[in-house]
MIBA-386705 format. One line per 2 residues: for each residue y, z, x of C-alpha. Coordinates in Angstrom, 1 decimal. Each point is the difference from the previous one (the first is absolute). Example, Ala and Ser with C-alpha at 12.3 -4.5 7.8 and 13.67 -1.06 7.14 Angstrom:
2
-4.5/7.8/12.3; 3.4/-0.7/1.4
***
This chain:
412
136.2/84.9/256.4; -0.1/1.2/3.6
-2.6/2.6/-0.7; -3.5/-0.4/1.3
-1.5/-0.3/-3.6; 2.2/-2.9/-0.9
-0.5/-1.7/3.3; -3.8/0.2/-0.4
0.2/-1.4/-3.6; 2.0/-3.0/1.1
-2.4/-0.7/2.8; -3.0/0.1/-2.3
1.7/-2.2/-2.5; 0.7/-2.6/2.6
-3.6/-0.1/1.2; -1.6/0.0/-3.5
-0.2/-2.9/-2.5; 1.2/0.3/-3.6
-2.6/0.4/-2.8; 1.3/-3.2/-1.6
-1.0/-2.0/3.1; -3.7/0.5/-1.1
0.5/-1.7/-3.4; 0.5/-3.7/-0.8
3.3/-0.8/-1.8; -0.4/-1.3/-3.5
1.6/-3.3/-1.0; -0.6/-3.7/0.2
1.2/-0.3/3.6; -2.4/2.6/1.2
-2.9/-1.7/-1.7; 0.6/-3.2/1.8
0.5/1.4/3.4; -1.0/3.5/1.2
-2.2/1.0/-3.1; -2.0/-3.2/0.0
-0.6/0.2/3.8; -1.3/3.6/-0.2
-2.2/-0.8/-3.1; -1.5/-3.0/1.8
-0.8/2.2/3.0; -1.7/2.6/-2.1
-2.0/-2.6/-1.8; -1.0/-1.5/3.3
-1.4/3.3/1.3; -1.8/0.6/-3.3
-1.7/-3.5/0.4; -0.8/0.9/3.6
-1.7/3.2/-1.2; -2.5/-1.7/-2.4
-0.6/-3.0/2.3; -1.3/2.2/2.8
-1.7/2.5/-2.3; 2.2/2.9/0.9
0.2/3.2/-2.0; 3.0/0.7/-2.1
0.4/3.3/1.9; 0.8/-2.0/3.1
3.2/-1.2/-1.6; 1.3/3.6/0.0
0.1/0.0/3.8; 1.0/-3.7/0.3
3.0/0.6/-2.2; 1.2/2.9/2.0
-0.2/-2.0/3.3; 1.9/-2.9/-1.4
2.8/2.3/-1.3; 0.4/1.6/3.4
-0.2/-3.2/2.0; 1.4/-2.8/-2.1
1.2/0.4/-3.6; 1.1/3.3/-1.4
-0.1/-1.3/-3.6; -3.6/-1.2/0.3
-2.2/1.8/-2.5; -3.6/-1.0/-0.7
-2.4/3.0/0.1; -3.4/0.0/-1.6
1.2/0.3/-3.7; 2.5/-2.8/0.3
-2.4/-2.1/2.0; -2.6/0.3/-2.7
2.5/-0.9/-2.7; 1.1/-3.1/1.9
-3.6/-1.2/0.4; -1.0/0.7/-3.6
3.1/-1.1/-1.8; 1.3/-2.8/2.3
-2.5/-1.5/2.4; -3.1/0.2/-2.3
1.5/-1.7/-3.0; 1.5/-2.7/2.3
-3.4/-0.7/1.6; -1.8/-0.1/-3.4
2.6/-2.5/-1.4; -0.5/-2.1/3.1
-3.8/-0.1/-0.4; 0.3/-0.8/-3.8
2.3/-2.9/0.8; -2.4/-1.4/2.6
-3.0/0.4/-2.4; 1.8/-2.1/-2.7
-0.5/-3.1/2.2; -3.6/0.9/0.9
-2.9/-1.6/-1.9; -3.0/1.8/1.5
-0.4/3.6/1.3; -2.7/2.4/1.1
0.1/3.7/-1.1; -1.2/2.7/2.4
-0.7/3.6/-0.7; -1.2/3.1/1.9
0.0/3.8/-0.6; 0.9/2.8/2.3
0.0/3.8/-0.4; 3.1/1.9/1.1
-0.6/3.7/-0.6; -0.4/0.3/-3.8
1.4/-3.5/-0.7; -2.0/-3.2/-0.6
2.3/-2.6/1.4; -0.8/-3.6/-1.1
2.2/-2.8/1.4; -0.2/-3.6/-1.4
0.8/-2.8/2.4; 0.6/-3.6/-0.8
-0.7/-2.9/2.4; 1.7/-3.4/-0.6
1.3/-3.0/1.9; 3.8/-0.6/0.2
1.0/-3.5/1.3; 2.9/1.5/1.9
-1.6/3.0/1.6; -3.7/-0.8/-0.1
-2.8/2.4/-1.1; 1.5/3.3/-1.3
-1.7/3.4/-0.8; 2.3/2.3/-2.0
-0.5/3.4/-1.7; 0.3/-0.6/-3.8
-0.6/3.6/-1.2; -0.7/3.4/1.6
-0.9/2.9/-2.3; -2.3/3.0/-0.6
-2.9/-0.3/-2.4; -2.2/2.7/-1.5
-3.2/-1.6/1.2; -1.6/-3.2/1.4
-2.5/-1.1/-2.5; -0.3/-3.7/-0.9
1.7/0.5/-3.4; 3.0/1.8/1.5
0.5/-2.4/2.9; -0.4/-3.2/-2.1
2.4/1.4/-2.7; 2.5/0.9/2.8
-0.1/-3.5/1.5; 0.3/-1.8/-3.4
3.1/2.1/-0.9; 1.7/-1.0/3.3
-0.9/-3.7/-0.3; 1.3/0.0/-3.6
3.2/1.8/1.0; 0.9/-2.6/2.6
-1.5/-3.0/-2.0; -2.6/-0.9/2.6
-3.2/0.0/-2.0; -0.2/-3.8/-0.1
0.5/-0.4/3.8; -2.8/2.2/1.3
-2.9/-1.9/1.6; -1.8/2.7/2.0
-0.6/3.7/0.2; -0.4/1.8/3.3
-1.3/3.6/0.6; -2.6/2.1/1.7
-3.7/-0.9/-0.3; -0.8/2.9/-2.3
-1.7/0.1/-3.4; 3.2/0.9/-1.8
1.7/-3.2/1.2; -2.8/-2.6/0.0
-3.2/1.6/-1.3; -1.7/0.1/3.4
-1.0/-2.7/2.4; -1.8/-1.9/-2.7
3.1/-0.2/-2.2; -1.9/1.2/-3.0
1.0/2.1/-3.0; 3.0/0.0/-2.4
1.5/3.4/0.8; 2.0/-1.0/3.0
3.6/-1.0/0.7; -0.7/-3.7/0.8
-2.0/-0.6/-3.2; 2.6/1.7/-2.2
2.8/-1.9/1.6; -1.9/-3.3/-0.5
-0.4/0.8/-3.7; 3.6/1.1/-0.5
1.6/-2.9/1.9; -2.4/-2.5/-1.6
-0.2/-1.9/3.2; -2.7/-0.4/2.6
1.6/1.9/2.9; -1.6/0.3/3.4
-1.2/3.3/1.5; 0.8/0.7/3.7
-1.6/3.0/1.7; 1.3/1.9/2.9
-0.9/-2.0/3.2; 0.1/3.1/2.1
-2.7/1.7/-2.2; -2.1/-3.1/0.1
0.1/-0.2/3.8; -0.8/3.7/0.3
-3.0/-0.2/-2.4; -1.4/-3.0/1.8
0.2/1.7/3.4; -1.5/3.2/-1.3
-2.9/-1.9/-1.6; -0.7/-2.1/3.0
-0.1/3.0/2.4; -2.3/1.9/-2.4
-2.7/-2.7/0.2; 0.0/-0.4/3.8
-3.6/0.5/1.2; 1.1/1.9/3.1
1.3/3.5/0.8; 3.5/-0.7/1.3
0.5/3.5/1.4; -3.3/-0.3/2.0
0.9/-3.4/1.3; 3.4/1.2/1.2
-1.5/3.0/1.8; -2.8/-2.1/1.4
2.3/-2.7/1.5; 2.8/2.2/1.1
-1.5/3.4/0.5; 2.4/1.0/2.7
3.0/-0.5/-2.4; -1.4/1.8/-3.1
-1.0/3.6/-0.2; -2.3/0.1/-3.1
-0.2/3.8/-0.1; 3.8/0.4/0.3
0.6/-2.5/-2.8; -2.6/1.6/-2.3
1.5/3.5/0.5; 3.6/-0.9/-0.7
1.9/2.6/-1.9; 0.7/-1.9/-3.2
-3.5/-1.4/-0.1; -1.4/3.5/0.1
2.3/1.2/-2.8; -1.1/-2.9/-2.2
-3.7/0.7/0.8; 0.4/3.6/-0.9
1.7/-0.9/-3.3; -2.7/-2.5/-1.0
-2.8/2.5/0.9; 1.5/2.6/-2.3
0.9/-2.1/-3.0; -2.1/-3.1/0.5
1.1/-3.6/0.4; 2.5/-1.0/-2.7
-0.3/3.5/-1.6; -3.7/-0.6/-0.9
-3.0/1.6/1.7; -2.3/-2.5/1.7
-3.6/-0.3/-1.1; -1.3/1.3/3.4
2.4/2.9/0.2; -1.5/3.5/0.0
1.2/2.2/-2.8; 1.1/3.5/0.7
-0.6/2.4/-2.9; 2.8/2.5/-0.6
-0.4/2.7/-2.7; 2.8/0.7/-2.4
2.9/2.3/1.1; -1.1/-0.3/3.6
1.7/-1.8/2.9; -1.2/-1.7/3.2
1.4/-0.3/3.5; 0.6/-3.1/2.0
-2.8/1.0/2.4; -2.4/0.1/-2.9
1.1/-3.5/-1.2; -0.4/-1.4/3.5
-3.4/1.5/0.3; -1.1/-1.4/-3.3
0.8/-3.5/1.0; -1.7/-0.1/3.4
-2.7/-2.3/-1.4; 1.8/-3.0/-1.5
-2.3/-2.4/-1.7; -3.1/-1.5/1.7
-0.6/1.5/3.4; -2.9/0.7/2.3
1.1/3.6/0.1; -0.6/0.5/-3.8
-3.0/2.3/-0.7; -3.0/-1.9/-1.2
-2.9/1.4/-2.1; -2.7/1.4/2.3
-3.5/-1.2/-0.4; -2.7/2.6/-0.9
-2.7/0.7/2.4; -0.2/0.8/3.7
2.3/-1.7/2.4; -1.8/-1.9/2.8
1.1/0.9/3.5; 1.0/-3.1/2.0
-1.6/-0.4/3.3; 1.8/-1.4/3.1
-1.7/-3.4/-0.5; 1.1/-0.2/-3.6
3.6/0.8/1.0; -0.2/-2.8/2.6
-1.1/-2.4/-2.7; 2.9/1.0/-2.3
2.5/-0.5/2.8; -1.5/-3.4/0.7
0.2/-0.9/-3.7; 3.6/1.1/-0.2
0.9/-2.1/3.0; -1.6/-3.0/-1.6
1.8/0.6/-3.2; 3.3/0.3/1.9
-0.5/-3.4/1.6; -0.4/-1.6/-3.4
3.5/1.0/-1.2; 3.5/-0.9/1.2
3.5/1.2/-0.9; 1.4/-1.7/-3.1
-3.5/-0.7/-1.4; -0.4/0.7/-3.7
-2.9/2.3/-0.8; -1.6/2.0/-2.9
-0.1/3.8/0.4; -1.9/2.5/-2.1
1.4/3.2/-1.3; -1.7/2.3/-2.5
-2.5/-2.9/-0.9; 2.9/-2.3/-0.8
1.0/-3.1/2.0; 3.5/-0.8/1.1
1.4/-3.1/1.9; 2.2/0.6/3.0
1.3/-1.4/3.3; -0.8/1.5/3.5
3.1/1.1/1.8; -1.7/1.6/3.1
-3.4/0.7/1.4; -1.4/3.1/1.8
-3.4/1.1/1.3; -1.4/1.5/-3.2
1.6/-2.3/-2.5; 3.2/-1.8/-1.0
3.3/0.7/-1.7; 0.2/-2.0/-3.3
2.9/-0.6/-2.3; -1.5/0.0/-3.5
1.1/-1.7/-3.2; 0.1/1.6/-3.4
-1.4/-1.3/-3.3; 2.1/-0.7/-3.0
-1.9/-1.2/-3.1; -2.2/-2.8/1.4
2.2/-0.9/3.0; 0.9/1.5/3.3
3.3/0.7/1.7; 1.5/1.6/3.0
1.3/3.5/-0.9; 3.6/0.9/0.4
-1.0/2.7/2.4; -2.5/-1.1/2.6
-3.6/1.4/-0.4; -0.8/-0.4/3.7
-2.8/2.4/1.2; -2.7/0.1/2.6
-3.6/-0.8/-1.1; -3.3/0.3/1.7
-2.1/-3.1/0.5; -2.5/1.3/-2.6
2.8/-0.2/-2.6; 0.9/-3.6/0.8
-2.4/-2.2/-1.9; 0.8/-3.6/1.2
2.6/-2.6/0.9; 1.5/-2.1/-2.8
2.4/-2.9/-0.5; 3.8/0.7/-0.5
0.9/0.8/-3.7; 1.4/-2.8/-2.1
3.4/0.3/-1.6; 0.0/-0.3/-3.8
3.6/0.8/-0.7; 2.7/2.0/1.6
-1.5/2.9/2.0; -3.3/-0.2/-1.8
-3.2/-1.3/1.6; -3.6/-0.9/-0.7
-2.8/1.0/2.4; -2.9/-2.5/-0.8
-2.3/1.5/2.7; 0.3/3.4/-1.6
-0.6/-1.4/-3.5; -3.3/-1.6/1.3
-0.9/3.0/2.1; -2.9/2.1/-1.2
***
């Protein structure tokens, strides 16, 4: 016992805890005292994890810290934490919601979809009034569906309502303002969730669209019909605070412009875009692509058919007359005026953004069917005074983003 080996073993035994100290004793006494206390602590930390949206992985580190600092028998890593939430807290919360809904006479059902990697997650929320706690919004179901068609969503909602015996208490349906939920802004059609729920529930429930989407659409439409160029007004009023060239040449803007030039706006080639022929089995470089799109749409630089016959040589007096005529034309136009420009014997409406000696820079509209609209990518090019026909009244809004140009329709 006096040897160094025995002395070291005794010293280590006195400094170390026994293995049994990390286990909870079995028996009725332990369940009422130490066991229940530790179980309550573990459940409390599991509840703390889900309330603050922490990852289950964080409990691996938290458990280790609690063991070292406070309680050696505490054990609630990610697997145990998940089990406590799924098998203890979730059933308790659902039972509590079901008990509250038994005393409720009216409720609103709410639905939304969200993609998480390869999962189509669809939660169902229920909104009701509790006399004791006031208005409540609770998660009634949270699952993964194979799609988000109107038939799949309506069948999913009806199954949950039937399961919890809530079909006769629903008075309203809330969701995004999409065709799948409501059939569009006009609330038409029969292949949408609202109409199918109305028929299955056999009651006249109310439809409630997303207020955030309604506000966003209203603001977007109102800004689209403003008869002024907001960017120009900002630069004009506070030119010392805005660098127009710096804003226009921002990195992300350039990347987006390059992408739209290559593939077209929305993946479709615009009507004015010049085609670049490529023979089969051949490739082209980026320099060739850039060179092919130097002339984008109507422009004063586009080659025009040359007239046959001899060209008259202008004298100094005729040049003076032309300069005087250009100055007179320049005095007739102002920035933000709407005009008609001519390109390849076709007329286009547009708005003047800037004026120079030989002409003006015009932001042109594009024609779609019988109406006009502002293109997704600005068609803003410099035109000579000879290409600008006349001044017109501002276009009239027909519907969202589509305009009529009465002066152009009457123009001959």
